[in-house]
VOTI-434316 format. One record per residue (C-alpha): x, y, z. Coordinates in steps of 0.1 Angstrom, whole numbers, plus 5000, padded with zeros to 4 digits. Example, Ala and Ser with C-alpha at 12.3 -4.5 7.8 and 13.67 -1.06 7.14 Angstrom:
2
512349555078/513749895071/
REM end
This chain:
915
500050005000/501250354992/502450595020/499450835024/499851185037/497851255057/497050895068/493550995079/491351275065/488251395084/486751585055/487351585018/486551874995/484151644976/483251284971/485351254939/488551344958/487551094985/487250814960/490450914943/492250904976/491050544981/492150454946/495650594951/496050424985/496150094967/499450174948/502349974961/504850084988/507250244963/504750544961/504150834984/500951014979/500151374993/496651504994/496251884990/499951954992/501252255012/503652424988/503152784996/500352824971/496852954974/494252684976/492852764942/496352704927/497052384946/496552044928/494551764945/497451514947/501151494943/502651144939/506351064945/507450744929/510650544932/510150434896/508550734878/509551054896/506951324905/503351314892/500851594897/497251474896/493951674896/490551524901/487551644880/483851554881/482451614846/479051624830/479851594793/476451694782/477152044797/480152084773/479252294742/482752284726/486452284736/489952324723/493252254740/493152594759/489452664766/486252464774/482952634767/479852514786/476352504772/475552824791/478552994772/480653014804/484352964794/486952804815/490552684811/490852334797/491352074825/494751964812/495952324811/494952364847/496852054859/499852144837/499952494853/499852324887/502752104878/504752394865/504152584898/505052284919/508252234899/509252604903/508552584940/510852284944/513552434923/513452754944/513552574978/515852284969/518252464945/521352364966/520351994967/522151864935/520351524938/517051714931/518052024911/520752034885/523652264897/524252614883/527252494862/525252234844/523652264810/520352174827/520852434855/517652514874/515852204862/514751904883/516951594880/514051344877/511051304854/507851494863/504451484847/500851564852/497551404845/493751394853/491551154872/488051204857/484751104871/482351114842/478551144848/476750874829/480050724820/478550424803/477350644774/480850744764/484050574752/487450704762/487750834727/484551024731/485751184763/489051284747/487251444717/484751634738/487351774762/490151814736/492451584756/494951314746/493850974758/497150944777/496351264796/493551124817/492150814834/488350754839/487950634874/484250594879/484550224887/487450204912/487749824912/488149804874/490450104874/493049974899/494849764873/494950054848/496350314873/499950224872/499850184834/498450534833/501350664854/503850474833/502450634801/502550984816/506350944821/507550764790/510250744779/511650824814/512450544838/514450734865/512550774898/513050924933/515150754960/513650734995/516051025005/514851244977/511251164985/511851265021/513451605011/510551684987/507951575012/509351825037/508552095012/505051985001/503551845033/503051965068/502551695094/499851815118/500751555144/504551625145/506351585178/507951885193/511351785179/509951735144/508152065148/511352245158/513252085129/510652185104/510652545117/514452565115/514352485078/512752825071/515753015085/518152915057/516353065027/515553375049/519253425058/520153385021/517653625007/517153895034/519654175033/520054395063/521654675042/520454775007/523154864982/523554974946/521455214925/517955324936/516455064912/518654784926/517854884962/514154884954/514554534939/516254414970/513654574992/510954374974/513054064978/513254135015/509554185017/509053854999/511553665020/509853805052/506453705038/507553355029/509253295063/506153425081/503653225060/505652895063/506152935100/502553025107/501252755084/503152485104/501952645136/498352655125/498352285116/500152165147/498452395173/494952395157/494752775155/491952765130/493553035109/493152875074/491253175060/493653435073/496653225061/495053215026/495053595026/498753595034/499453335007/497653564983/499753864991/502853654988/501753534954/501153894942/504653974952/506153674934/504153744902/504654114903/506354244871/506254584856/505054634820/506754864796/504854934764/506655074734/504555264707/505655424675/505455454637/506855144620/509955324606/511055474639/513455194647/511555024674/513254694671/516654844672/515655044702/514354744720/517454534712/519554824726/517354864757/517754494765/521354454754/520354184729/520454124692/517553874689/514854094676/514754134638/515654494628/514454514592/513354874588/510754774562/509154524585/505754644597/504854464629/501154394628/500754214662/501454284698/504754114707/505254054744/508854004755/508953764785/511753584804/511953224794/511953114831/508253194832/507152884811/508152524813/507352474776/509452754761/513252814761/515453114751/514453224717/511153034715/508053214702/504453154711/501553274689/498353334710/495153354690/492253584698/489353424715/485953424698/484753714719/487553934707/486653854671/482953914677/483754264691/485854354661/483154214638/480354414655/482454734654/483154694617/479554624608/478554944626/480955154606/479655054571/476655214554/474154934557/470354974556/468554894588/467454554575/470954474563/472554574596/469954364615/470754074592/474454094594/474954204630/474753864647/478253714645/477253384659/475053324628/477753424603/477753094585/474153154574/474853474555/478653454549/478353454511/475753734511/477953954533/481053884511/479053994480/477854304498/481354404508/482454384471/479554624463/480854884489/483355104471/485755314492/485855584465/482155654471/482955794506/484356134516/488056154524/487356174561/485555844560/487655634536/490155504562/487255394585/485455214557/488655064544/489554914578/485954794584/485954614550/489354464558/488354344592/485254174578/487254034549/489753874573/486953724594/485253584563/488353434548/490253294578/489652994599/490953124633/491652864660/489953064687/491553084721/494452854713/498252904710/501052754689/504752724693/506352884662/509852854649/511853174648/512353154611/508553124605/507553404628/507553684601/504453544584/502653594617/504153924626/503854124594/500854264576/498953964563/495753784569/497153564597/498053864618/494453964623/493453654642/496453684666/495953834700/499753854707/503053684701/505153604731/508853604726/510753414754/514253544760/516953474786/517453834793/518253994827/516054294822/513054074816/513353924850/511854244864/510154404835/507854264807/508054464775/505254494749/506154594714/502854724700/501754714663/503654974644/501555284636/501255294599/500954924595/497854784577/496554604607/495154894627/491954714639/493154634674/492154964689/490554814720/493754604727/495954914722/493755104747/494154814771/497954834770/497955214772/495855184804/497654894820/501254964812/503455094840/505655284816/504755404781/507455484756/506455674724/509155654698/509255934672/511756024645/514156304655/514256464620/510556554622/509356454657/505656424666/504456514631/502756194621/498956164624/499255834642/501455974669/498756234676/496155944677/498255774703/498356084725/494556134720/494055784733/496455844762/494656164771/491156004770/492255714792/494255904818/492156224820/491056294856/487856464867/489556804868/490556764831/494256724839/496356424828/498956274850/501756204825/504456074849/504555734832/504955864796/508355904780/508956034745/512155924727/513256094695/515255824678/517755854649/519256184660/522156114637/519756164608/518556504620/520156844611/518457004641/520257034674/519156834704/517757134720/515657224689/514356864687/513156864723/511657214719/509857094687/508356804707/507157024735/505757294712/503757044692/502356884723/501557224737/499957344705/497657044703/496956964740/497757294758/497557234795/496056884792/499256694784/502356854800/505756674799/508756754820/512156794804/513256464821/510456284801/511756374767/514856204753/516956194722/519255914710/520555704682/519455354691/521655224662/524755394677/524155234711/523354904696/526754904677/528555014709/527054724728/527654454702/530754564683/532254814709/532355074680/529955254657/530455424623/527755674631/529156024637/526956314647/527156604671/523656504683/524956164696/525856144733/527355834748/525155884779/521755904761/520855544767/522055544803/520155864810/516955724796/517255394815/517955584847/514955814842/512355544837/513955334864/513655624889/510055654879/509455284886/511355294918/509855614933/506355564921/505355204912/507755024935/506855254964/503155204958/503654824956/505854794987/503655025008/500354844999/501854495002/503654575034/500454705050/498354405039/500954155050/501554335083/497854355091/497453985083/500453875105/499054095133/495753925130/497453575131/499453685161/496253795179/494653455172/497753265184/497953465217/494253425223/494453045216/497353005241/495653225267/492353045265/493552685262/492652585297/489152735294/488552605259/487352255268/484652395291/483552645265/483352395237/481252155258/478852445265/478752525228/477952165219/475152145245/473752475232/473852345196/472152015205/469352225222/468952455192/469652215163/466052155153/465352525155/468352605134/467252355107/463752495108/464952845103/467052755073/464052565058/461652855064/463953065042/463752805015/459952775017/459553125002/459952954968/456452804971/454953154965/455853104929/453052844924/450253104923/452353344901/452953064876/449352944878/448053294871/450453344842/449553014826/445853084830/446353424814/448153274784/445453004780/442653254781/444153434751/444153124729/441853114698/440152794710/438353004736/436153154707/434252954681/434753204653/438453244660/438752864659/436852844627/439053104611/442152924621/440752594609/439852744576/443352894571/444752544579/442552394552/443652654527/447252574535/446552224525/444852334492/441352254505/438152464507/435952514538/433452264525/436151994524/436151984563/436051624576/436951424606/440451344594/441651694587/439851824618/441851574638/445151684621/444352054627/443352004664/446351794673/448752034657/447052344670/446752224706/450352094706/451552434694/449552604722/451052354747/454552434734/454252814737/452552814770/455152564784/458052774771/456653084787/455952904820/459552764820/461053104813/459053264840/459852974864/463653024859/463453404863/461453374895/463753104908/466753324902/465153614920/464253384949/467753234952/469253584953/467053674982/467353334999/471153344998/471253685014/469253535042/471453225043/474653435044/473353645074/472153335092/475453145087/477553445098/475353475129/475853105137/479653135132/479753415157/477453235182/479452905181/482853055175/483552855143/484352955107/483952825072/480152765071/478652765036/477253115029/475553034996/473452744985/473852654948/471052424936/471452164909/469852274877/466152184879/465252084843/461652224842/461352124805/461551754815/459251804845/456751974823/456951714795/453251634797/452151324779/449851524756/448251234737/447551024767/446151304789/443651484768/444251474730/442951124728/439651234745/439351524721/439851304691/437151074703/434751364705/435651484670/435251134655/431651124668/430851424646/429251394612/429351754598/431151854567/431652224573/434152424592/431752584617/430552244629/434052124638/434952454653/432052424677/433152084687/436752204692/435652504712/433452284734/436052034741/438652304748/436452454774/435252134790/438451924788/441652044772/441952384789/441552244824/443751944817/446552154803/446352404832/446252114858/449251944842/451352254842/450352344878/451151984889/454552004871/455352344888/454452204922/456651894915/459552124905/459252334936/459052024958/462251894942/463952234948/462752254984/463951894990/467351974976/467552304996/466552115027/469351865021/471952145015/470852335046/471052015066/474651975055/475352325069/473752235102/475651905103/478952085095/478452295127/478351975147/481351835129/483352155135/482452155172/483451795175/486751865157/487552155180/486851935211/489051655197/491851895191/491652065225/491551725242/494551615222/496551935232/495751895269/496951535269/500351645259/500851985275/504551965276/504851905238/502252185233/504252425254/507452365235/505652435203/504052755215/507352875230/508952845195/506053025178/506353305204/510053355195/509153325158/506753615161/509453815178/511753745149/508953845124/508554175143/512354245140/512254175103/509254405100/511054695117/514054655094/511854655063/509854965075/513155155080/514455045046/511255165030/511355505047/515055555039/514655455002/511355624992/511155935014/
REM end
């Protein structure tokens, strides 16, 4: 049997995880299994299981319960449900988990060469053993699907997942599944390696005081390595180190308190999750620098120079048509230095571009209504293509031609291209130009990510925006997104005629609109203008800068005001040559060797004094508040330990006394749904009262129209066609009335549940306060009640057969006779039968909802009892071994003292650096 961690689990997140735990338990003793590993991640980013194998290395597994009938479509990146909600593909989720786990182990075990390749190795920073990820799937109605069906519906490879509905049958397949995940690898983890990894991913909640002390001492080493008492270097370097100090302080605090929480039963899970979230924000924080400019301004040369690299193509004629994100290669397991990833737009992005383009063309109201629905494009694709050919740009005024041209081009791209929505591809460097330049492929691309092993990209992510003047200018909303979200914006212009191009003015108009405050002013601190190619200009540096300021002042007056230190001149080509060949043939009085350094220092100071300061200040406050909250809980727990057992017994007695009343209160909330029965009844009756069968003449007219549609005259009325008409007509009535009833039913249920969950939340919060517990369910989400199925009345059996019997007794041969019979039977039989069946179905639906609500609310009530029992058990356990408990609490007290010293150091460093 596998070594399970933990050995016993009081409560699983769901039944699927419980069954998966039992399945994995039956692996042989060469496996170690960890449920919900503690690897410094937020719960939402933690996989369900990590397996350590002596044969096959490390395997990350995630468990999913899937209703395949709820899946509308999928690709390797995105799953779309039938309600159009999109979510990340399951395999992408578990793959991301695996990458995060690997990164965590590399960070924390980087000095252990049996686990992480040493720095002087060609595999530096990589794990020494095979690692993989996979899915354990529980499929609802599993018998309906083959494994091939599941793979196709979810866009998975068959080796990526194992269907585990029938555990007994699955047991033999489990190891084969693990083997196939790791082929062609055979190297595993020794017992020693497993032990070292286990220390990093699992906290033993029953550790002895010695084990507890040893675990806590492990956190000192990385702290001592990463925390600097004195900051040194440039302001930017000091700021980077201060952020590292804050992160080291947070990691040490979180790890220490996490161990204390599990071993001392502090009940701080929710508070610790907040701390983990702040830590994650610090780890993932990276500034974005967006570079904008006309395509001939030398952007690529400038970017190469800025990063000290030569990997970006610098062809002056190249017109970049996509957003290119420059990212450090360490951020992805799948990409190495120099690799490129093409990320395609999702369907929503295409739909937005489509709708905007339709609105810009001169369609009639009927045409616009016909063509506006992108989801139905296949129905009118040819007609729209023909219409676009009829629209001539020359027929429009000069001020409209560009708009019309781009709108036609957008629609043309959408009609001609088969875009793999929401997916991404790895692209070879030599093939990237066909994606980057102005062609039809570029339109369907959201962005290209270029992974580089570049030191600057460890702290900053650079976005190279589509060159102004390129043909692909449809991505206005994405441009606005980058203008708004970038920490630093660099606008590149040509020194020989700076800020003269229309597109440069469009950029500043966008900037002004997005950054304009209520008082009409614009905070331009994050904007830098660089006049490039000064070696090609006959103007002096001073004249170039004055020209930029004058043109901005002429067009924007007091709205956009730039300081001198935000306007720069340089020759990127000169600095590029100096970096890569130590010399440059360019010679101009305008060139200054310090231009590049001055620019870098300027935007670095901005990042340091503004963005870093804001980040550190906010993060520090959030982290400090959370640690203080944890400290208070710890002190209160220690202080109240002796009185806890008495208090918890009193709470349990009180609960047993009030349990029935609590359940009744929850159920009273749920019973408010029953008020819908009368509303639904009245609505159904109102709809039935409007039907033509209530009136003989209306029925006769409808019957006569039916005969005409069959090519018959009124005197051709007979039993057969009367039967056909009445069956079709009454079924149509049934269908429309049911659809209206079901729509109203869903709307009212939604309204009810919003009200009910407000009441449930208030009640649960009140009970948490009363019984001093946490984590009660605050919202009750019901399973989807399929009112269509519940309302599927057996029309023929219930009343149509009776109606037909009445009609067949007739002997008339004219419309009015049969209309009288139909009206009579509608009034006496059909109307009341239909109303009764719909009413009965609504009642049945509401009973099912109330039954489910009652079961869910009972779970909440039972969870109160379970939590009280757990608290009593933990307190009793602590009291039995007071000496062990005291040793642990003494260490935690000293740890909080250390945390406070670290906090004081960070606060002083922050004040000295930023004030």
